[in-house]
All heavy atoms as an XYZ file, in Angstrom:
903
protein
N      10.745     -7.059    -12.589
C       9.891     -8.033    -11.961
C      10.437     -9.436    -12.165
O      10.034    -10.356    -11.491
C       8.492     -7.938    -12.534
C       7.470     -8.109    -11.483
S       5.992     -7.302    -11.950
C       4.999     -8.682    -12.208
N      11.365     -9.594    -13.068
C      11.935    -10.892    -13.346
C      13.099    -11.142    -12.404
O      14.092    -10.439    -12.442
C      12.388    -10.942    -14.802
C      12.771    -12.325    -15.259
O      12.727    -13.267    -14.456
O      13.108    -12.442    -16.433
N      12.974    -12.148    -11.520
C      14.032    -12.483    -10.587
C      15.120    -13.309    -11.240
O      16.095    -13.654    -10.622
C      13.466    -13.284     -9.396
C      12.742    -12.395     -8.418
O      12.889    -11.170     -8.529
O      12.038    -12.925     -7.553
N      14.950    -13.638    -12.488
C      15.876    -14.496    -13.183
C      17.005    -13.663    -13.772
O      16.780    -12.720    -14.505
C      15.126    -15.214    -14.306
C      15.706    -16.500    -14.722
C      14.711    -17.178    -15.639
C      15.323    -18.415    -16.226
N      14.432    -19.027    -17.171
N      18.255    -13.993    -13.427
C      19.406    -13.291    -13.959
C      20.246    -14.260    -14.767
O      20.694    -15.283    -14.251
C      20.262    -12.708    -12.826
C      19.588    -11.657    -11.959
C      20.485    -11.277    -10.804
C      19.267    -10.427    -12.787
N      20.501    -13.935    -16.009
C      21.362    -14.736    -16.893
C      21.035    -16.222    -16.836
O      21.919    -17.057    -16.688
C      22.815    -14.483    -16.546
N      19.756    -16.566    -16.896
C      19.353    -17.959    -16.949
C      19.293    -18.671    -15.609
O      18.994    -19.853    -15.551
N      19.582    -17.978    -14.517
C      19.527    -18.611    -13.198
C      18.085    -18.688    -12.710
O      17.269    -17.850    -13.036
C      20.323    -17.792    -12.170
C      21.805    -17.768    -12.404
C      22.507    -16.914    -11.360
O      21.905    -16.641    -10.305
O      23.645    -16.514    -11.624
N      17.808    -19.685    -11.895
C      16.479    -19.796    -11.286
C      16.335    -18.722    -10.211
O      17.330    -18.202     -9.701
C      16.307    -21.175    -10.663
N      15.109    -18.391     -9.862
C      14.856    -17.410     -8.814
C      15.442    -17.900     -7.498
O      15.488    -19.095     -7.227
C      13.352    -17.186     -8.668
N      15.909    -16.968     -6.685
C      16.507    -17.312     -5.396
C      15.422    -17.796     -4.439
O      14.354    -17.215     -4.356
C      17.208    -16.100     -4.790
C      18.307    -15.534     -5.665
C      19.528    -16.410     -5.629
C      20.672    -15.773     -6.361
N      20.949    -16.302     -7.658
N      15.719    -18.844     -3.706
C      14.778    -19.396     -2.739
C      14.865    -18.571     -1.461
O      15.873    -18.571     -0.771
C      15.128    -20.858     -2.451
C      14.050    -21.703     -1.826
C      12.803    -21.718     -2.698
C      14.551    -23.107     -1.624
N      13.827    -17.806     -1.188
C      13.861    -16.880     -0.064
C      13.249    -17.454      1.201
O      13.575    -17.029      2.295
C      13.138    -15.590     -0.438
N      12.377    -18.399      1.073
C      11.651    -18.895      2.239
C      11.699    -20.415      2.275
O      11.360    -21.064      1.301
C      10.175    -18.442      2.178
O      10.142    -17.029      2.004
C       9.443    -18.793      3.440
N      12.139    -20.970      3.362
C      12.156    -22.422      3.558
C      10.817    -22.862      4.145
O      10.157    -22.100      4.856
C      13.303    -22.824      4.488
C      14.682    -22.463      3.965
C      14.995    -23.124      2.628
O      14.648    -24.269      2.393
N      15.632    -22.383      1.745
N      10.432    -24.090      3.869
C       9.145    -24.614      4.354
C       9.049    -24.538      5.872
O       8.010    -24.183      6.422
C       8.949    -26.048      3.879
N      10.130    -24.816      6.550
C      10.137    -24.756      8.016
C       9.905    -23.349      8.530
O       9.257    -23.154      9.558
N      10.473    -22.369      7.835
C      10.264    -20.978      8.235
C       8.788    -20.614      8.135
O       8.251    -19.946      9.012
C      11.077    -20.037      7.342
C      12.557    -20.108      7.552
C      13.291    -19.194      6.587
O      12.823    -18.057      6.364
O      14.307    -19.633      6.058
N       8.141    -21.060      7.055
C       6.717    -20.786      6.908
C       5.926    -21.391      8.051
O       5.081    -20.743      8.651
C       6.193    -21.357      5.593
C       6.262    -20.465      4.379
C       5.739    -21.225      3.176
C       5.489    -19.202      4.576
N       6.221    -22.636      8.327
C       5.470    -23.353      9.360
C       5.670    -22.713     10.727
O       4.711    -22.533     11.477
C       5.896    -24.813      9.400
N       6.896    -22.365     11.058
C       7.188    -21.843     12.388
C       7.001    -20.356     12.542
O       6.344    -19.897     13.467
N       7.573    -19.595     11.640
C       7.621    -18.147     11.799
C       6.388    -17.414     11.298
O       6.020    -16.384     11.853
C       8.853    -17.580     11.093
C      10.133    -18.107     11.687
O      10.168    -18.527     12.835
N      11.199    -18.103     10.900
N       5.756    -17.899     10.244
C       4.660    -17.152      9.644
C       3.278    -17.594     10.094
O       2.316    -16.858      9.901
C       4.736    -17.246      8.117
C       5.979    -16.618      7.492
C       5.951    -16.805      5.989
C       6.091    -15.156      7.845
N       3.175    -18.770     10.694
C       1.866    -19.268     11.107
C       1.223    -18.281     12.081
O       1.796    -17.920     13.088
C       1.991    -20.650     11.749
C       0.656    -21.303     11.975
C       0.802    -22.718     12.445
C      -0.569    -23.347     12.579
N      -0.478    -24.706     13.078
N       0.043    -17.858     11.727
C      -0.682    -16.919     12.566
C      -0.331    -15.465     12.290
O      -1.007    -14.567     12.734
N       0.751    -15.218     11.552
C       1.160    -13.841     11.266
C       0.775    -13.443      9.836
O       0.155    -12.422      9.629
C       2.672    -13.682     11.448
C       3.126    -13.834     12.882
S       4.919    -13.826     13.042
C       5.353    -12.303     12.272
N       1.177    -14.248      8.876
C       0.892    -13.931      7.483
C      -0.382    -14.636      7.061
O      -0.605    -15.781      7.415
C       2.052    -14.366      6.589
N      -1.207    -13.949      6.298
C      -2.412    -14.574      5.791
C      -2.226    -15.017      4.357
O      -2.875    -15.945      3.906
C      -3.582    -13.594      5.874
C      -3.967    -13.280      7.294
C      -5.139    -12.327      7.356
O      -5.567    -11.762      6.362
N      -5.675    -12.146      8.529
N      -1.316    -14.348      3.621
C      -1.127    -14.693      2.224
C       0.296    -14.374      1.796
O       0.871    -13.380      2.201
C      -2.094    -13.900      1.337
C      -1.887    -14.151     -0.140
C      -2.917    -13.454     -0.992
O      -4.101    -13.480     -0.672
N      -2.495    -12.833     -2.067
N       0.833    -15.238      0.943
C       2.110    -14.995      0.277
C       1.837    -15.078     -1.214
O       1.207    -16.026     -1.679
C       3.164    -16.055      0.662
C       3.521    -15.941      2.132
C       4.394    -15.932     -0.216
C       4.428    -17.032      2.627
N       2.290    -14.091     -1.960
C       2.203    -14.143     -3.415
C       3.621    -14.314     -3.934
O       4.457    -13.436     -3.752
C       1.559    -12.869     -3.993
O       0.246    -12.730     -3.444
C       1.459    -12.946     -5.505
N       3.879    -15.442     -4.544
C       5.201    -15.750     -5.078
C       5.279    -15.219     -6.498
O       4.859    -15.857     -7.450
C       5.450    -17.257     -5.030
C       6.895    -17.612     -5.321
O       7.624    -16.752     -5.843
O       7.285    -18.751     -5.022
N       5.833    -14.011     -6.633
C       5.880    -13.354     -7.935
C       6.920    -13.964     -8.866
O       6.980    -13.628    -10.033
C       6.141    -11.858     -7.745
C       5.009    -11.210     -6.994
S       5.069     -9.430     -6.648
C       6.584     -8.836     -7.200
N       7.730    -14.873     -8.351
C       8.767    -15.522     -9.169
C       8.443    -16.980     -9.436
O       9.318    -17.753     -9.808
C      10.113    -15.392     -8.476
N       7.209    -17.383     -9.249
C       6.832    -18.798     -9.385
C       7.137    -19.332    -10.787
O       7.448    -20.503    -10.946
C       5.355    -19.025     -8.979
C       4.402    -18.489    -10.031
C       5.084    -20.490     -8.697
N       7.101    -18.476    -11.800
C       7.387    -18.920    -13.166
C       8.847    -19.344    -13.336
O       9.161    -20.140    -14.214
C       7.054    -17.817    -14.180
C       5.566    -17.584    -14.311
C       5.241    -16.545    -15.356
O       5.179    -15.355    -15.011
O       5.062    -16.938    -16.517
N       9.747    -18.815    -12.506
C      11.162    -19.169    -12.575
C      11.564    -20.151    -11.482
O      12.720    -20.261    -11.140
C      12.040    -17.903    -12.444
C      11.960    -16.959    -13.607
C      10.804    -15.992    -13.485
O      10.403    -15.622    -12.388
N      10.240    -15.604    -14.603
N      10.606    -20.808    -10.899
C      10.905    -21.755     -9.838
C      10.432    -21.285     -8.474
O      10.292    -22.071     -7.556
N      10.236    -20.005     -8.333
C       9.644    -19.453     -7.126
C      10.619    -19.103     -6.027
O      11.744    -19.578     -5.981
N      10.164    -18.224     -5.127
C      10.916    -17.838     -3.937
C      10.427    -18.602     -2.716
O      11.051    -18.548     -1.669
C      10.779    -16.341     -3.668
C      11.401    -15.487     -4.750
O      10.740    -14.642     -5.305
N      12.666    -15.706     -5.054
N       9.312    -19.247     -2.842
C       8.721    -19.996     -1.734
C       8.581    -21.456     -2.161
O       7.936    -21.743     -3.168
C       7.358    -19.402     -1.392
S       6.428    -20.353     -0.181
N       9.181    -22.382     -1.412
C       9.138    -23.786     -1.825
C       7.741    -24.395     -1.797
O       7.516    -25.454     -2.376
C      10.056    -24.486     -0.829
C      10.075    -23.603      0.364
C       9.912    -22.207     -0.148
N       6.803    -23.731     -1.167
C       5.449    -24.277     -1.064
C       4.519    -23.754     -2.154
O       3.390    -24.205     -2.270
C       4.866    -23.955      0.315
C       5.655    -24.520      1.502
C       5.033    -24.050      2.814
C       5.724    -26.024      1.453
N       4.989    -22.791     -2.945
C       4.125    -22.253     -4.002
C       4.018    -23.248     -5.147
O       4.910    -24.058     -5.374
C       4.665    -20.913     -4.509
O       5.927    -21.077     -5.106
N       2.880    -23.183     -5.848
C       2.636    -24.058     -6.992
C       2.234    -23.188     -8.170
O       1.348    -22.341     -8.065
C       1.535    -25.074     -6.668
C       1.939    -26.041     -5.560
C       0.855    -27.058     -5.249
O       0.054    -27.379     -6.158
O       0.811    -27.512     -4.097
N       2.893    -23.408     -9.298
C       2.677    -22.626    -10.501
C       1.207    -22.639    -10.923
O       0.599    -23.685    -11.084
C       3.540    -23.184    -11.639
C       3.384    -22.450    -12.935
C       3.995    -21.230    -13.141
C       2.613    -22.975    -13.947
C       3.850    -20.553    -14.337
C       2.458    -22.312    -15.148
C       3.076    -21.090    -15.337
N       0.637    -21.442    -11.059
C      -0.731    -21.303    -11.537
C      -1.800    -21.717    -10.549
O      -2.955    -21.891    -10.931
N      -1.446    -21.857     -9.269
C      -2.431    -22.313     -8.280
C      -2.417    -21.437     -7.033
O      -1.436    -20.786     -6.724
C      -2.123    -23.752     -7.845
C      -2.291    -24.769     -8.940
C      -2.036    -26.156     -8.400
C      -2.196    -27.209     -9.489
N      -1.890    -28.538     -8.967
N      -3.537    -21.479     -6.325
C      -3.637    -20.890     -4.995
C      -3.813    -22.056     -4.047
O      -4.766    -22.832     -4.184
C      -4.837    -19.918     -4.885
C      -4.962    -19.394     -3.474
C      -4.711    -18.782     -5.886
N      -2.871    -22.231     -3.119
C      -2.928    -23.339     -2.165
C      -2.863    -22.784     -0.753
O      -2.437    -21.651     -0.539
C      -1.770    -24.341     -2.400
C      -1.895    -24.997     -3.759
C      -0.415    -23.677     -2.257
N      -3.291    -23.574      0.205
C      -3.172    -23.181      1.600
C      -2.350    -24.229      2.325
O      -2.660    -25.424      2.284
C      -4.541    -23.029      2.265
C      -4.412    -22.460      3.674
C      -5.732    -22.034      4.281
O      -6.585    -21.513      3.556
O      -5.879    -22.236      5.497
N      -1.285    -23.761      2.969
C      -0.407    -24.652      3.726
C      -0.015    -23.964      5.018
O       0.322    -22.781      5.020
C       0.832    -25.013      2.906
C       0.469    -25.771      1.637
C       1.666    -26.220      0.860
C       1.194    -26.960     -0.393
N       2.285    -27.369     -1.244
N      -0.088    -24.703      6.116
C       0.245    -24.178      7.441
C      -0.595    -22.955      7.793
O      -0.134    -22.047      8.472
C       1.734    -23.837      7.544
C       2.643    -24.985      7.233
C       3.349    -25.027      6.043
C       2.787    -26.048      8.122
C       4.186    -26.088      5.734
C       3.627    -27.116      7.831
C       4.316    -27.130      6.635
O       5.146    -28.183      6.342
N      -1.813    -22.885      7.290
C      -2.701    -21.764      7.587
C      -2.399    -20.514      6.793
O      -2.945    -19.450      7.063
N      -1.529    -20.613      5.787
C      -1.152    -19.465      4.974
C      -1.579    -19.729      3.529
O      -1.283    -20.784      2.976
C       0.379    -19.222      5.029
C       0.773    -18.060      4.127
C       0.830    -18.966      6.463
N      -2.284    -18.775      2.929
C      -2.667    -18.900      1.523
C      -1.455    -18.508      0.684
O      -0.868    -17.444      0.871
C      -3.861    -17.989      1.214
C      -4.343    -18.123     -0.223
C      -5.752    -17.606     -0.444
C      -5.849    -16.130     -0.549
N      -7.162    -15.648     -0.999
N      -1.085    -19.370     -0.264
C       0.076    -19.131     -1.112
C      -0.385    -19.054     -2.562
O      -0.938    -20.011     -3.098
C       1.130    -20.238     -0.935
C       1.517    -20.336      0.548
C       2.361    -19.960     -1.793
C       2.294    -21.570      0.896
N      -0.161    -17.900     -3.180
C      -0.603    -17.642     -4.543
C       0.607    -17.749     -5.470
O       1.632    -17.116     -5.241
C      -1.225    -16.235     -4.671
C      -1.730    -15.977     -6.079
C      -2.349    -16.055     -3.655
N       0.471    -18.553     -6.504
C       1.523    -18.715     -7.506
C       0.992    -18.359     -8.880
O       0.703    -19.242     -9.679
N       0.850    -17.061     -9.184
C       0.226    -16.657    -10.446
C       1.024    -17.127    -11.664
O       2.243    -16.980    -11.707
C       0.196    -15.129    -10.363
C       1.254    -14.767     -9.373
C       1.345    -15.921     -8.422
N       0.324    -17.683    -12.644
C       0.975    -18.230    -13.831
C       1.482    -17.129    -14.765
O       2.466    -17.313    -15.449
C       0.010    -19.143    -14.580
N       0.810    -15.994    -14.800
C       1.217    -14.927    -15.714
C       0.950    -13.580    -15.052
O       0.096    -12.827    -15.477
C       0.456    -15.055    -17.040
C       0.870    -14.004    -18.048
O       1.873    -13.324    -17.888
N       0.076    -13.857    -19.099
N       1.681    -13.283    -14.007
C       1.456    -12.053    -13.249
C       1.573    -10.799    -14.111
O       0.698     -9.932    -14.039
C       2.409    -11.973    -12.056
C       2.193    -10.808    -11.100
C       0.797    -10.849    -10.496
C       3.242    -10.822    -10.003
N       2.591    -10.651    -14.971
C       2.655     -9.438    -15.793
C       1.425     -9.261    -16.678
O       0.941     -8.139    -16.854
C       3.915     -9.645    -16.645
C       4.758    -10.558    -15.847
C       3.781    -11.483    -15.153
N       0.896    -10.343    -17.216
C      -0.301    -10.265    -18.045
C      -1.519     -9.824    -17.254
O      -2.367     -9.092    -17.742
N      -1.613    -10.271    -16.020
C      -2.740     -9.890    -15.173
C      -2.637     -8.433    -14.754
O      -3.640     -7.739    -14.667
C      -2.792    -10.783    -13.940
C      -3.146    -12.224    -14.250
C      -3.093    -13.117    -13.030
O      -3.271    -12.610    -11.911
O      -2.876    -14.320    -13.198
N      -1.448     -7.960    -14.485
C      -1.276     -6.577    -14.046
C      -1.657     -5.595    -15.143
O      -2.243     -4.562    -14.866
C       0.169     -6.332    -13.602
C       0.593     -7.053    -12.337
C       2.062     -6.798    -12.040
C      -0.260     -6.633    -11.155
N      -1.317     -5.923    -16.380
C      -1.655     -5.020    -17.479
C      -3.164     -4.841    -17.593
O      -3.652     -3.728    -17.782
C      -1.072     -5.551    -18.784
N      -3.908     -5.918    -17.462
C      -5.366     -5.842    -17.542
C      -5.919     -5.010    -16.395
O      -6.757     -4.129    -16.598
C      -5.976     -7.257    -17.507
O      -5.456     -7.985    -18.607
C      -7.481     -7.217    -17.580
N      -5.448     -5.268    -15.177
C      -5.920     -4.514    -14.023
C      -5.548     -3.035    -14.136
O      -6.350     -2.160    -13.825
C      -5.342     -5.085    -12.728
C      -5.910     -6.461    -12.400
O      -6.962     -6.825    -12.955
O      -5.296     -7.173    -11.595
N      -4.331     -2.756    -14.596
C      -3.900     -1.367    -14.750
C      -4.736     -0.649    -15.785
O      -5.129      0.503    -15.588
C      -2.424     -1.312    -15.154
O      -1.619     -1.848    -14.148
N      -5.019     -1.310    -16.892
C      -5.843     -0.698    -17.939
C      -7.255     -0.419    -17.434
O      -7.824      0.641    -17.702
C      -5.914     -1.607    -19.165
O      -4.657     -1.721    -19.754
N      -7.816     -1.360    -16.698
C      -9.164     -1.177    -16.152
C      -9.188     -0.028    -15.149
O     -10.115      0.796    -15.151
C      -9.658     -2.463    -15.498
N      -8.169      0.048    -14.302
C      -8.101      1.121    -13.309
C      -7.956      2.478    -13.992
O      -8.644      3.437    -13.647
C      -6.925      0.886    -12.363
C      -6.702      1.937    -11.286
C      -7.907      2.024    -10.358
C      -5.450      1.609    -10.487
N      -7.079      2.557    -14.998
C      -6.888      3.816    -15.714
C      -8.175      4.248    -16.414
O      -8.574      5.414    -16.339
C      -5.748      3.694    -16.732
C      -5.563      4.940    -17.548
C      -5.048      6.096    -16.980
C      -5.925      4.969    -18.886
C      -4.887      7.249    -17.730
C      -5.764      6.116    -19.639
C      -5.244      7.261    -19.059
N      -8.836      3.312    -17.095
C     -10.060      3.675    -17.812
C     -11.158      4.117    -16.845
O     -11.900      5.062    -17.131
C     -10.542      2.523    -18.693
O     -10.891      1.411    -17.927
N     -11.243      3.466    -15.685
C     -12.243      3.863    -14.680
C     -11.936      5.265    -14.153
O     -12.832      6.090    -13.974
C     -12.254      2.851    -13.538
C     -13.455      2.964    -12.637
C     -13.559      1.792    -11.657
N     -12.973      0.592    -12.201
C     -12.076     -0.177    -11.570
N     -11.719      0.083    -10.353
N     -11.568     -1.242    -12.136
N     -10.649      5.549    -13.901
C     -10.266      6.877    -13.427
C     -10.572      7.943    -14.471
O     -11.053      9.022    -14.142
C      -8.776      6.915    -13.066
C      -8.491      6.233    -11.752
O      -9.384      5.998    -10.956
N      -7.236      5.895    -11.523
N     -10.292      7.629    -15.734
C     -10.568      8.572    -16.820
C     -12.068      8.833    -16.947
O     -12.503      9.982    -17.087
C     -10.001      8.033    -18.126
C      -9.887      8.996    -19.282
C      -9.097     10.235    -18.906
C      -9.257      8.304    -20.474
N     -12.866      7.776    -16.861
C     -14.325      7.924    -16.916
C     -14.821      8.788    -15.762
O     -15.631      9.701    -15.951
C     -15.000      6.553    -16.881
C     -16.526      6.572    -16.896
C     -17.050      7.097    -18.227
C     -17.067      5.178    -16.627
N     -14.318      8.525    -14.541
C     -14.735      9.308    -13.377
C     -14.284     10.762    -13.461
O     -14.922     11.647    -12.905
C     -14.201      8.673    -12.089
C     -14.897      7.376    -11.769
O     -16.028      7.143    -12.184
N     -14.226      6.510    -11.051
N     -13.184     11.007    -14.160
C     -12.689     12.373    -14.341
C     -13.555     13.139    -15.345
O     -13.916     14.296    -15.127
C     -11.229     12.323    -14.811
C     -10.643     13.665    -15.135
C     -10.308     14.561    -14.128
C     -10.414     14.033    -16.449
C      -9.754     15.799    -14.426
C      -9.861     15.265    -16.761
C      -9.537     16.160    -15.747
N     -13.915     12.487    -16.445
C     -14.624     13.174    -17.533
C     -16.137     13.251    -17.324
O     -16.772     14.232    -17.718
C     -14.294     12.507    -18.890
C     -12.831     12.788    -19.216
C     -15.202     13.003    -19.996
C     -12.346     12.164    -20.483
N     -16.743     12.257    -16.694
C     -18.203     12.208    -16.540
C     -18.802     13.495    -15.982
O     -19.804     13.979    -16.515
C     -18.618     10.985    -15.706
O     -18.204      9.820    -16.405
C     -20.113     10.938    -15.471
N     -18.243     14.101    -14.928
C     -18.845     15.351    -14.430
C     -18.775     16.504    -15.425
O     -19.480     17.491    -15.292
C     -18.013     15.685    -13.184
C     -17.356     14.414    -12.791
C     -17.162     13.640    -14.051
N     -17.934     16.398    -16.445
C     -17.792     17.467    -17.443
C     -18.744     17.289    -18.624
O     -18.721     18.089    -19.558
C     -16.348     17.502    -17.964
C     -15.337     17.868    -16.912
S     -13.714     17.928    -17.671
C     -12.732     17.215    -16.364
N     -19.557     16.246    -18.596
C     -20.498     16.000    -19.688
C     -21.901     16.431    -19.241
O     -22.386     16.000    -18.199
C     -20.496     14.500    -20.085
C     -21.545     14.222    -21.145
C     -19.112     14.083    -20.561
N     -22.514     17.297    -20.056
C     -23.865     17.769    -19.767
C     -24.821     16.586    -19.853
O     -24.860     15.887    -20.869
C     -24.260     18.857    -20.774
C     -25.604     19.469    -20.445
O     -26.633     18.868    -20.838
O     -25.621     20.521    -19.799
N     -25.601     16.361    -18.805
C     -26.495     15.193    -18.742
C     -27.583     15.211    -19.811
O     -27.978     14.175    -20.319
C     -27.115     15.090    -17.353
C     -26.141     14.640    -16.291
C     -26.826     14.565    -14.937
C     -26.000     14.002    -13.857
N     -24.824     14.627    -13.432
N     -28.061     16.378    -20.156
C     -29.137     16.472    -21.136
C     -28.634     16.402    -22.569
O     -29.160     15.650    -23.384
C     -29.926     17.767    -20.924
C     -30.732     17.759    -19.641
C     -31.469     19.064    -19.407
O     -31.692     19.824    -20.370
O     -31.840     19.324    -18.249
N     -27.618     17.200    -22.902
C     -27.149     17.266    -24.288
C     -26.064     16.239    -24.596
O     -25.745     16.016    -25.755
C     -26.585     18.666    -24.595
O     -25.424     18.888    -23.785
C     -27.620     19.740    -24.354
N     -25.477     15.653    -23.552
C     -24.378     14.690    -23.689
C     -23.135     15.337    -24.319
O     -22.256     14.644    -24.817
C     -24.781     13.459    -24.514
C     -26.025     12.763    -24.018
C     -25.781     12.087    -22.715
C     -27.019     11.279    -22.332
N     -27.208     11.136    -20.938
N     -23.074     16.651    -24.295
C     -21.929     17.375    -24.855
C     -20.922     17.693    -23.742
O     -21.293     17.838    -22.577
C     -22.397     18.671    -25.507
N     -19.683     17.800    -24.128
C     -18.633     18.162    -23.187
C     -18.819     19.619    -22.783
O     -18.921     20.513    -23.624
C     -17.259     17.958    -23.834
C     -16.055     18.087    -22.910
C     -16.106     17.024    -21.812
C     -14.765     17.941    -23.704
N     -18.918     19.854    -21.486
C     -19.122     21.205    -20.960
C     -18.176     21.369    -19.774
O     -18.459     20.906    -18.669
C     -20.578     21.383    -20.525
C     -20.909     22.780    -20.084
C     -22.378     22.915    -19.758
C     -22.690     24.305    -19.291
N     -24.085     24.436    -18.882
N     -17.050     22.023    -20.034
C     -16.007     22.160    -19.015
C     -16.244     23.425    -18.207
O     -16.270     24.532    -18.752
C     -14.614     22.179    -19.667
C     -14.393     20.870    -20.435
C     -13.531     22.385    -18.622
C     -13.138     20.829    -21.260
N     -16.398     23.268    -16.900
C     -16.573     24.393    -15.979
C     -15.184     24.809    -15.498
O     -14.565     24.129    -14.682
C     -17.451     23.967    -14.801
C     -17.648     25.063    -13.768
O     -17.180     26.206    -13.984
O     -18.262     24.756    -12.723
N     -14.701     25.931    -16.000
C     -13.349     26.383    -15.666
C     -13.211     26.805    -14.208
O     -12.095     26.994    -13.725
C     -12.935     27.525    -16.595
C     -12.855     27.147    -18.076
C     -12.538     28.371    -18.920
C     -11.844     26.053    -18.303
N     -14.328     26.938    -13.487
C     -14.278     27.281    -12.065
C     -14.278     26.043    -11.168
O     -14.105     26.163     -9.966
C     -15.450     28.188    -11.691
C     -15.337     29.535    -12.373
O     -14.261     30.120    -12.416
N     -16.432     30.022    -12.927
N     -14.473     24.866    -11.775
C     -14.469     23.617    -11.019
C     -13.061     23.355    -10.465
O     -12.061     23.532    -11.160
C     -14.900     22.465    -11.927
C     -14.963     21.147    -11.183
O     -16.023     20.836    -10.619
O     -13.934     20.439    -11.171
N     -12.999     22.937     -9.211
C     -11.710     22.713     -8.538
C     -10.853     21.657     -9.240
O      -9.645     21.811     -9.378
C     -11.972     22.290     -7.081
C     -10.735     22.201     -6.237
C     -11.061     21.880     -4.794
O     -12.049     22.396     -4.243
O     -10.292     21.088     -4.222
N     -11.482     20.572     -9.703
C     -10.744     19.518    -10.388
C     -10.193     20.038    -11.719
O      -9.036     19.776    -12.065
C     -11.630     18.271    -10.608
C     -10.924     17.239    -11.466
C     -12.033     17.666     -9.273
N     -11.001     20.780    -12.448
C     -10.556     21.343    -13.726
C      -9.406     22.318    -13.488
O      -8.382     22.270    -14.180
C     -11.723     22.033    -14.473
C     -11.214     22.755    -15.711
C     -12.785     21.006    -14.847
N      -9.541     23.193    -12.507
C      -8.469     24.153    -12.204
C      -7.156     23.442    -11.886
O      -6.091     23.892    -12.281
C      -8.855     25.040    -11.017
C      -9.830     26.130    -11.336
C     -10.080     26.960    -10.084
C     -11.095     28.028    -10.300
N     -11.337     28.806     -9.074
N      -7.252     22.337    -11.171
C      -6.045     21.619    -10.774
C      -5.406     20.794    -11.870
O      -4.246     20.393    -11.758
N      -6.157     20.549    -12.955
C      -5.632     19.686    -14.016
C      -5.485     20.374    -15.361
O      -4.805     19.847    -16.241
C      -6.533     18.445    -14.206
O      -7.866     18.869    -14.487
C      -6.512     17.565    -12.974
N      -6.081     21.523    -15.530
C      -5.997     22.235    -16.805
C      -4.592     22.799    -16.981
O      -4.091     23.539    -16.135
C      -7.028     23.373    -16.851
C      -7.181     24.094    -18.180
C      -7.690     23.158    -19.270
C      -8.127     25.286    -18.017
N      -3.936     22.433    -18.070
C      -2.562     22.867    -18.324
C      -2.534     24.023    -19.308
O      -1.859     25.025    -19.074
C      -1.697     21.690    -18.844
C      -0.301     22.158    -19.190
C      -1.657     20.574    -17.813
N      -3.273     23.902    -20.424
C      -3.281     24.971    -21.425
C      -4.706     25.357    -21.780
O      -5.638     24.561    -21.663
C      -2.557     24.532    -22.721
O      -3.268     23.447    -23.314
C      -1.125     24.157    -22.457
N      -4.850     26.599    -22.247
C      -6.145     27.089    -22.720
C      -5.875     28.203    -23.725
O      -5.076     29.112    -23.441
C      -6.987     27.614    -21.554
C      -8.343     28.115    -21.983
C      -9.128     28.684    -20.816
O      -8.609     28.863    -19.722
N     -10.390     28.971    -21.057
N      -6.492     28.100    -24.886
C      -6.326     29.105    -25.943
C      -4.853     29.345    -26.278
O      -4.416     30.481    -26.456
C      -7.006     30.426    -25.553
C      -8.502     30.260    -25.352
O      -9.111     29.445    -26.088
O      -9.060     30.922    -24.458
N      -4.078     28.275    -26.306
C      -2.670     28.372    -26.696
C      -1.731     28.887    -25.619
O      -0.559     29.137    -25.882
N      -2.230     29.059    -24.403
C      -1.393     29.565    -23.298
C      -1.311     28.527    -22.195
O      -2.251     27.766    -21.977
C      -2.007     30.835    -22.701
C      -2.126     32.015    -23.614
C      -2.797     33.170    -22.882
N      -3.533     32.601    -21.737
C      -4.744     32.927    -21.325
N      -5.369     33.837    -21.871
N      -5.332     32.349    -20.325
N      -0.208     28.519    -21.478
C      -0.073     27.684    -20.281
C      -0.803     28.404    -19.161
O      -0.501     29.556    -18.846
C       1.399     27.465    -19.913
C       2.107     26.700    -21.045
C       1.521     26.713    -18.594
C       3.597     26.542    -20.864
N      -1.798     27.714    -18.566
C      -2.628     28.358    -17.540
C      -2.471     27.736    -16.159
O      -2.948     28.282    -15.179
C      -4.131     28.334    -17.952
C      -4.347     29.188    -19.182
C      -4.633     26.916    -18.156
N      -1.816     26.589    -16.064
C      -1.644     25.976    -14.742
C      -0.630     26.789    -13.946
O       0.468     27.073    -14.424
C      -1.187     24.516    -14.886
C      -1.340     23.738    -13.632
N      -0.438     23.817    -12.584
C      -2.304     22.872    -13.235
C      -0.840     23.034    -11.610
N      -1.973     22.442    -11.977
N      -0.980     27.193    -12.714
C      -0.120     28.086    -11.933
C       1.307     27.546    -11.699
O       2.249     28.318    -11.711
C      -0.840     28.224    -10.591
C      -2.196     27.664    -10.788
C      -2.201     26.844    -12.013
N       1.443     26.266    -11.525
C       2.789     25.750    -11.245
C       3.623     25.581    -12.510
O       4.828     25.332    -12.423
C       2.706     24.421    -10.495
O       2.146     23.439    -11.309
N       3.031     25.739    -13.679
C       3.758     25.598    -14.932
C       3.944     26.902    -15.693
O       4.722     26.962    -16.631
C       3.021     24.598    -15.851
C       2.835     23.191    -15.303
C       2.008     22.370    -16.267
C       4.171     22.538    -15.057
N       3.230     27.942    -15.285
C       3.309     29.205    -16.018
C       4.662     29.850    -15.795
O       5.258     29.769    -14.740
C       2.180     30.155    -15.608
O       2.277     30.446    -14.242
N       5.135     30.491    -16.851
C       6.431     31.180    -16.808
C       6.187     32.609    -16.368
O       5.373     33.336    -16.948
C       7.103     31.145    -18.201
C       8.441     31.864    -18.171
C       7.249     29.726    -18.677
N       6.903     33.040    -15.324
C       6.757     34.417    -14.845
C       7.422     35.372    -15.810
O       8.507     35.119    -16.310
C       7.393     34.574    -13.460
O       6.772     33.697    -12.552
N       6.771     36.501    -16.063
C       7.326     37.471    -17.007
C       8.261     38.424    -16.316
O       8.118     38.838    -15.247
C       6.219     38.288    -17.663
O       5.300     37.409    -18.276
């Protein structure tokens, strides 16, 4: 994700004139992922969201830091949505239905054996 090579600034990919002429009316947003190293878009501003020539230009100050938080939140939400149907509503205990389609598709081992069809070793 780092456009910086051996201390060089990020390559300038878009000229201001190109934005004004070519992207007006076509692009709604540009996210300059290299803004910390000087940016790929001359109109981006570090840590700011600006609008120029009808195009929103996002210059995130710490994109890798933001992605980790979003990825963690997405993973935890997916894990919660995966496990919630396996919890008995009354007892709050884990109750895995081995006939459930999702369980069948994700169960790898059971009682010390590989049970997933695509992973089992044919005898």
